[in-house]
C-alpha atoms as a printed R data frame, in Angstrom:
    type eleno elety resid chain resno      x       y       z
1   ATOM     1    CA   UNK     A     1 80.582   0.651  -0.867
2   ATOM     2    CA   UNK     A     2 80.528   3.270  -3.614
3   ATOM     3    CA   UNK     A     3 82.164   6.657  -3.128
4   ATOM     4    CA   UNK     A     4 81.239  10.085  -4.404
5   ATOM     5    CA   UNK     A     5 83.284  11.831  -7.080
6   ATOM     6    CA   UNK     A     6 86.507  13.266  -5.729
7   ATOM     7    CA   UNK     A     7 86.864  10.870  -2.801
8   ATOM     8    CA   UNK     A     8 89.693   8.374  -2.514
9   ATOM     9    CA   UNK     A     9 88.759   4.846  -3.427
10  ATOM    10    CA   UNK     A    10 90.077   1.368  -2.878
11  ATOM    11    CA   UNK     A    11 90.364  -1.106  -5.792
12  ATOM    12    CA   UNK     A    12 86.860  -2.439  -5.087
13  ATOM    13    CA   UNK     A    13 85.202   0.979  -4.747
14  ATOM    14    CA   UNK     A    14 83.489   2.913  -7.504
15  ATOM    15    CA   UNK     A    15 83.548   6.632  -8.232
16  ATOM    16    CA   UNK     A    16 80.001   7.880  -8.834
17  ATOM    17    CA   UNK     A    17 79.042  11.262 -10.230
18  ATOM    18    CA   UNK     A    18 75.708  12.702 -11.298
19  ATOM    19    CA   UNK     A    19 75.833  14.225 -14.758
20  ATOM    20    CA   UNK     A    20 73.254  14.857 -17.457
21  ATOM    21    CA   UNK     A    21 73.112  12.172 -20.114
22  ATOM    22    CA   UNK     A    22 74.600  13.456 -23.403
23  ATOM    23    CA   UNK     A    23 72.011  14.034 -26.116
24  ATOM    24    CA   UNK     A    24 73.759  11.595 -28.453
25  ATOM    25    CA   UNK     A    25 74.216   8.841 -25.861
26  ATOM    26    CA   UNK     A    26 72.725   5.492 -26.890
27  ATOM    27    CA   UNK     A    27 70.756   3.831 -24.117
28  ATOM    28    CA   UNK     A    28 72.316   0.376 -23.966
29  ATOM    29    CA   UNK     A    29 69.604  -0.899 -21.650
30  ATOM    30    CA   UNK     A    30 66.729  -0.729 -24.114
31  ATOM    31    CA   UNK     A    31 63.655  -2.162 -22.400
32  ATOM    32    CA   UNK     A    32 62.176  -5.429 -23.636
33  ATOM    33    CA   UNK     A    33 58.414  -5.384 -23.241
34  ATOM    34    CA   UNK     A    34 55.556  -7.731 -23.729
35  ATOM    35    CA   UNK     A    35 52.117  -6.355 -24.502
36  ATOM    36    CA   UNK     A    36 51.029  -6.487 -20.861
37  ATOM    37    CA   UNK     A    37 53.810  -4.355 -19.376
38  ATOM    38    CA   UNK     A    38 52.564  -0.963 -20.654
39  ATOM    39    CA   UNK     A    39 49.088  -1.813 -19.320
40  ATOM    40    CA   UNK     A    40 50.484  -2.651 -15.879
41  ATOM    41    CA   UNK     A    41 52.487   0.575 -15.737
42  ATOM    42    CA   UNK     A    42 49.604   2.687 -17.027
43  ATOM    43    CA   UNK     A    43 47.186   1.208 -14.504
44  ATOM    44    CA   UNK     A    44 49.496   2.127 -11.619
45  ATOM    45    CA   UNK     A    45 49.628   5.742 -12.754
46  ATOM    46    CA   UNK     A    46 45.919   5.992 -13.627
47  ATOM    47    CA   UNK     A    47 44.604   5.333 -10.128
48  ATOM    48    CA   UNK     A    48 47.146   7.732  -8.612
49  ATOM    49    CA   UNK     A    49 46.097  10.450 -11.031
50  ATOM    50    CA   UNK     A    50 42.361   9.986 -10.474
51  ATOM    51    CA   UNK     A    51 42.808  10.024  -6.689
52  ATOM    52    CA   UNK     A    52 44.608  13.386  -6.843
53  ATOM    53    CA   UNK     A    53 47.888  11.950  -5.581
54  ATOM    54    CA   UNK     A    54 50.073  13.192  -8.438
55  ATOM    55    CA   UNK     A    55 51.536  16.681  -8.089
56  ATOM    56    CA   UNK     A    56 53.411  18.735 -10.742
57  ATOM    57    CA   UNK     A    57 56.796  18.315  -9.043
58  ATOM    58    CA   UNK     A    58 56.560  14.515  -9.116
59  ATOM    59    CA   UNK     A    59 58.021  12.274 -11.792
60  ATOM    60    CA   UNK     A    60 56.218   9.052 -12.637
61  ATOM    61    CA   UNK     A    61 57.384   7.194 -15.708
62  ATOM    62    CA   UNK     A    62 57.807   3.778 -17.292
63  ATOM    63    CA   UNK     A    63 60.649   2.446 -19.450
64  ATOM    64    CA   UNK     A    64 62.502   5.646 -18.672
65  ATOM    65    CA   UNK     A    65 66.267   6.038 -18.325
66  ATOM    66    CA   UNK     A    66 67.678   6.513 -14.817
67  ATOM    67    CA   UNK     A    67 71.257   7.711 -15.146
68  ATOM    68    CA   UNK     A    68 74.538   7.851 -13.284
69  ATOM    69    CA   UNK     A    69 78.219   8.045 -14.184
70  ATOM    70    CA   UNK     A    70 80.360   5.256 -12.760
71  ATOM    71    CA   UNK     A    71 84.131   5.471 -13.080
72  ATOM    72    CA   UNK     A    72 83.665   7.952 -15.915
73  ATOM    73    CA   UNK     A    73 81.210   5.792 -17.862
74  ATOM    74    CA   UNK     A    74 77.568   6.767 -18.345
75  ATOM    75    CA   UNK     A    75 75.027   4.184 -17.180
76  ATOM    76    CA   UNK     A    76 71.283   4.187 -17.818
77  ATOM    77    CA   UNK     A    77 68.716   1.652 -16.697
78  ATOM    78    CA   UNK     A    78 65.057   1.761 -17.713
79  ATOM    79    CA   UNK     A    79 62.791   0.337 -14.980
80  ATOM    80    CA   UNK     A    80 59.265  -0.629 -15.926
81  ATOM    81    CA   UNK     A    81 57.908   1.919 -13.432
82  ATOM    82    CA   UNK     A    82 59.535   4.622 -11.326
83  ATOM    83    CA   UNK     A    83 58.282   7.255  -8.875
84  ATOM    84    CA   UNK     A    84 60.274  10.338  -7.880
85  ATOM    85    CA   UNK     A    85 58.710  12.545  -5.220
86  ATOM    86    CA   UNK     A    86 60.264  15.848  -6.289
87  ATOM    87    CA   UNK     A    87 62.283  17.111  -9.252
88  ATOM    88    CA   UNK     A    88 64.130  20.420  -9.423
89  ATOM    89    CA   UNK     A    89 62.580  21.527 -12.696
90  ATOM    90    CA   UNK     A    90 59.181  20.652 -14.135
91  ATOM    91    CA   UNK     A    91 59.621  19.688 -17.797
92  ATOM    92    CA   UNK     A    92 56.975  18.676 -20.305
93  ATOM    93    CA   UNK     A    93 59.197  15.993 -21.774
94  ATOM    94    CA   UNK     A    94 62.213  14.124 -20.421
95  ATOM    95    CA   UNK     A    95 64.450  11.628 -22.151
96  ATOM    96    CA   UNK     A    96 66.173  10.609 -18.927
97  ATOM    97    CA   UNK     A    97 66.596  11.505 -15.265
98  ATOM    98    CA   UNK     A    98 69.765  11.842 -13.216
99  ATOM    99    CA   UNK     A    99 69.089  11.664  -9.450
100 ATOM   100    CA   UNK     A   100 70.797  14.249  -7.224
101 ATOM   101    CA   UNK     A   101 71.517  16.438 -10.263
102 ATOM   102    CA   UNK     A   102 67.877  16.853 -11.307
103 ATOM   103    CA   UNK     A   103 66.057  16.116  -8.063
104 ATOM   104    CA   UNK     A   104 65.356  13.408  -5.510
105 ATOM   105    CA   UNK     A   105 66.467   9.809  -5.646
106 ATOM   106    CA   UNK     A   106 63.486   7.683  -6.769
107 ATOM   107    CA   UNK     A   107 61.310   6.431  -3.922
108 ATOM   108    CA   UNK     A   108 60.527   3.188  -5.714
109 ATOM   109    CA   UNK     A   109 61.443   1.352  -8.903
110 ATOM   110    CA   UNK     A   110 59.552  -1.631 -10.291
111 ATOM   111    CA   UNK     A   111 60.423  -4.361 -12.744
112 ATOM   112    CA   UNK     A   112 57.791  -6.623 -14.339
113 ATOM   113    CA   UNK     A   113 59.120 -10.060 -15.185
114 ATOM   114    CA   UNK     A   114 58.665 -11.238 -18.759
115 ATOM   115    CA   UNK     A   115 59.635 -14.225 -20.852
116 ATOM   116    CA   UNK     A   116 62.851 -12.406 -21.769
117 ATOM   117    CA   UNK     A   117 65.565 -12.414 -19.117
118 ATOM   118    CA   UNK     A   118 66.129  -8.792 -18.162
119 ATOM   119    CA   UNK     A   119 68.617  -9.142 -15.339
120 ATOM   120    CA   UNK     A   120 66.262  -7.927 -12.608
121 ATOM   121    CA   UNK     A   121 68.254  -9.932 -10.043
122 ATOM   122    CA   UNK     A   122 71.694  -9.179 -11.487
123 ATOM   123    CA   UNK     A   123 74.333  -7.954  -9.019
124 ATOM   124    CA   UNK     A   124 76.936  -7.626 -11.761
125 ATOM   125    CA   UNK     A   125 79.397  -4.860 -10.820
126 ATOM   126    CA   UNK     A   126 81.358  -4.574 -14.066
127 ATOM   127    CA   UNK     A   127 80.217  -2.374 -16.938
128 ATOM   128    CA   UNK     A   128 77.360  -2.390 -17.653
129 ATOM   129    CA   UNK     A   129 76.237  -3.212 -14.101
130 ATOM   130    CA   UNK     A   130 73.174  -5.345 -13.344
131 ATOM   131    CA   UNK     A   131 69.867  -3.764 -12.454
132 ATOM   132    CA   UNK     A   132 69.876  -4.977  -8.862
133 ATOM   133    CA   UNK     A   133 73.386  -3.618  -8.284
134 ATOM   134    CA   UNK     A   134 72.535  -0.322  -9.987
135 ATOM   135    CA   UNK     A   135 69.349   0.307  -7.974
136 ATOM   136    CA   UNK     A   136 70.792  -0.888  -4.668
137 ATOM   137    CA   UNK     A   137 74.409   0.257  -4.659
138 ATOM   138    CA   UNK     A   138 74.540   3.146  -7.146
139 ATOM   139    CA   UNK     A   139 71.177   4.923  -6.925
140 ATOM   140    CA   UNK     A   140 70.319   3.485  -3.484
141 ATOM   141    CA   UNK     A   141 66.591   3.463  -4.240
142 ATOM   142    CA   UNK     A   142 64.736   2.778  -0.955
143 ATOM   143    CA   UNK     A   143 62.229   0.304  -2.437
144 ATOM   144    CA   UNK     A   144 62.679  -2.188  -5.264
145 ATOM   145    CA   UNK     A   145 59.676  -4.201  -6.472
146 ATOM   146    CA   UNK     A   146 59.874  -7.229  -8.760
147 ATOM   147    CA   UNK     A   147 56.474  -8.409  -9.984
148 ATOM   148    CA   UNK     A   148 55.550 -11.532 -11.938
149 ATOM   149    CA   UNK     A   149 52.316 -10.699 -13.813
150 ATOM   150    CA   UNK     A   150 51.768 -14.322 -14.786
151 ATOM   151    CA   UNK     A   151 51.996 -15.893 -11.342
152 ATOM   152    CA   UNK     A   152 51.077 -12.818  -9.304
153 ATOM   153    CA   UNK     A   153 54.193 -12.976  -7.104
154 ATOM   154    CA   UNK     A   154 55.136  -9.579  -5.654
155 ATOM   155    CA   UNK     A   155 58.651  -9.289  -4.240
156 ATOM   156    CA   UNK     A   156 59.047  -6.154  -2.127
157 ATOM   157    CA   UNK     A   157 62.614  -5.228  -1.199
158 ATOM   158    CA   UNK     A   158 63.547  -2.413   1.164
159 ATOM   159    CA   UNK     A   159 66.993  -0.862   1.501
160 ATOM   160    CA   UNK     A   160 68.433  -1.544   4.958
161 ATOM   161    CA   UNK     A   161 72.105  -1.080   5.812
162 ATOM   162    CA   UNK     A   162 72.891  -0.622   2.102
163 ATOM   163    CA   UNK     A   163 71.299  -3.966   1.180
164 ATOM   164    CA   UNK     A   164 67.872  -4.920  -0.129
165 ATOM   165    CA   UNK     A   165 65.897  -6.998   2.352
166 ATOM   166    CA   UNK     A   166 62.827  -8.952   1.274
167 ATOM   167    CA   UNK     A   167 59.770  -7.806   3.231
168 ATOM   168    CA   UNK     A   168 56.684  -9.861   3.995
169 ATOM   169    CA   UNK     A   169 53.224  -8.372   3.325
170 ATOM   170    CA   UNK     A   170 50.683  -7.580   6.009
171 ATOM   171    CA   UNK     A   171 47.632  -9.706   6.786
172 ATOM   172    CA   UNK     A   172 45.910  -8.307   3.688
173 ATOM   173    CA   UNK     A   173 48.808  -9.192   1.426
174 ATOM   174    CA   UNK     A   174 49.883  -5.559   1.039
175 ATOM   175    CA   UNK     A   175 53.002  -3.494   1.682
176 ATOM   176    CA   UNK     A   176 52.874  -0.060   3.311
177 ATOM   177    CA   UNK     A   177 54.972   2.659   1.617
178 ATOM   178    CA   UNK     A   178 55.317   5.375   4.222
179 ATOM   179    CA   UNK     A   179 56.799   7.987   1.874
180 ATOM   180    CA   UNK     A   180 53.722   7.687  -0.370
181 ATOM   181    CA   UNK     A   181 51.118   7.127   2.333
182 ATOM   182    CA   UNK     A   182 49.794   4.153   0.362
183 ATOM   183    CA   UNK     A   183 49.694   0.367   0.360
184 ATOM   184    CA   UNK     A   184 50.876  -1.626  -2.641
185 ATOM   185    CA   UNK     A   185 49.472  -5.071  -3.320
186 ATOM   186    CA   UNK     A   186 48.204  -7.447  -5.976
187 ATOM   187    CA   UNK     A   187 44.708  -7.733  -7.431
188 ATOM   188    CA   UNK     A   188 43.240 -10.215  -9.880
189 ATOM   189    CA   UNK     A   189 40.765  -9.218 -12.553
190 ATOM   190    CA   UNK     A   190 40.258  -7.687 -15.979
191 ATOM   191    CA   UNK     A   191 41.200  -4.316 -17.416
192 ATOM   192    CA   UNK     A   192 41.621  -3.315 -21.071
193 ATOM   193    CA   UNK     A   193 41.057  -6.885 -22.278
194 ATOM   194    CA   UNK     A   194 43.836  -8.181 -20.038
195 ATOM   195    CA   UNK     A   195 42.766 -10.690 -17.395
196 ATOM   196    CA   UNK     A   196 45.265 -11.610 -14.730
197 ATOM   197    CA   UNK     A   197 47.238 -10.150 -11.849
198 ATOM   198    CA   UNK     A   198 47.753  -6.419 -11.409
199 ATOM   199    CA   UNK     A   199 49.551  -4.169  -8.955
200 ATOM   200    CA   UNK     A   200 47.104  -1.860  -7.139
201 ATOM   201    CA   UNK     A   201 47.201   0.943  -4.585
202 ATOM   202    CA   UNK     A   202 45.165   1.206  -1.363
203 ATOM   203    CA   UNK     A   203 44.960   4.236   0.927
204 ATOM   204    CA   UNK     A   204 45.752   4.184   4.631
205 ATOM   205    CA   UNK     A   205 42.158   3.249   5.482
206 ATOM   206    CA   UNK     A   206 42.334   0.246   3.164
207 ATOM   207    CA   UNK     A   207 40.250   1.743   0.357
208 ATOM   208    CA   UNK     A   208 41.220   0.646  -3.141
209 ATOM   209    CA   UNK     A   209 42.269   3.480  -5.443
210 ATOM   210    CA   UNK     A   210 39.943   3.055  -8.389
211 ATOM   211    CA   UNK     A   211 40.595   3.110 -12.109
212 ATOM   212    CA   UNK     A   212 38.489   5.415 -14.284
213 ATOM   213    CA   UNK     A   213 35.983   2.784 -15.420
214 ATOM   214    CA   UNK     A   214 35.627   1.482 -11.866
215 ATOM   215    CA   UNK     A   215 34.866   4.983 -10.618
216 ATOM   216    CA   UNK     A   216 32.302   5.513 -13.387
217 ATOM   217    CA   UNK     A   217 30.654   2.203 -12.503
218 ATOM   218    CA   UNK     A   218 30.654   3.123  -8.818
219 ATOM   219    CA   UNK     A   219 28.925   6.434  -9.597
220 ATOM   220    CA   UNK     A   220 26.403   4.637 -11.822
221 ATOM   221    CA   UNK     A   221 25.576   2.196  -9.052
222 ATOM   222    CA   UNK     A   222 25.250   5.030  -6.543
223 ATOM   223    CA   UNK     A   223 22.863   6.911  -8.837
224 ATOM   224    CA   UNK     A   224 20.861   3.721  -9.434
225 ATOM   225    CA   UNK     A   225 20.634   3.095  -5.696
226 ATOM   226    CA   UNK     A   226 19.435   6.643  -5.063
227 ATOM   227    CA   UNK     A   227 16.801   6.256  -7.806
228 ATOM   228    CA   UNK     A   228 15.502   3.042  -6.212
229 ATOM   229    CA   UNK     A   229 15.389   4.696  -2.790
230 ATOM   230    CA   UNK     A   230 13.386   7.589  -4.216
231 ATOM   231    CA   UNK     A   231 10.962   5.204  -5.920
232 ATOM   232    CA   UNK     A   232 10.432   3.274  -2.682
233 ATOM   233    CA   UNK     A   233  9.813   6.522  -0.787
234 ATOM   234    CA   UNK     A   234  7.246   7.677  -3.338
235 ATOM   235    CA   UNK     A   235  5.513   4.306  -3.228
236 ATOM   236    CA   UNK     A   236  5.346   4.434   0.575
237 ATOM   237    CA   UNK     A   237  3.897   7.957   0.598
238 ATOM   238    CA   UNK     A   238  1.279   6.971  -1.943
239 ATOM   239    CA   UNK     A   239  0.359   3.913   0.140
240 ATOM   240    CA   UNK     A   240 -0.337   6.321   3.009
241 ATOM   241    CA   UNK     A   241 -2.571   8.475   0.860
242 ATOM   242    CA   UNK     A   242 -0.007  11.225   0.503
243 ATOM   243    CA   UNK     A   243  0.648  12.850  -2.850
244 ATOM   244    CA   UNK     A   244  4.435  13.399  -3.068
245 ATOM   245    CA   UNK     A   245  3.862  16.302  -5.478
246 ATOM   246    CA   UNK     A   246  2.006  18.232  -2.783
247 ATOM   247    CA   UNK     A   247  4.744  17.987  -0.188
248 ATOM   248    CA   UNK     A   248  6.217  21.335   0.923
């Protein structure tokens, strides 16, 4: 179990402090992307933004350094997607984020598996620590998601008694995130010339949070349906000898 700065520690304990990352610090955990990862991250944010979920005090980012100081050494990990419910200061640009110092601990971090081994399951304690160990034991992020875009497997881990426990989805294949008031699940289809599996959001009533093009298409279909209804009404009135233009 990790201890806070200033507390006594045993040989197996770590001293953790929350300090701003120095401007000249080199992020050792540079993210390794494939071309699909930015699309997956952007799609998650897009539907949240369109639905009005995102508020100014929130922090939603991808490939963005989460920082802590462990035994005097700065550590930064860059998850593929992260959501923080509230930050202390709203900034236009951030290079990194230190929980507790700058605001809340992230509600959820996500990693998208790629062909390059990124250590998403690593519990390595020594410097630099593995991602799993860092999210679970250092930051203590409540929810950790590992997603395989190729096979569509979504692993949803929840922090219980200081350990991540794998959670099974509901009957619809989705996971409820109480702190967001949303379901997270997988969806198969095409967006931005990428066809495959995606992570999507659903509201409490089970309605899919739409992307921009989906919403435009939905509005187009609604307008088309209303036009057909109007045409049928006019045709009916005319069949009854009624001129629609003379209606009050």
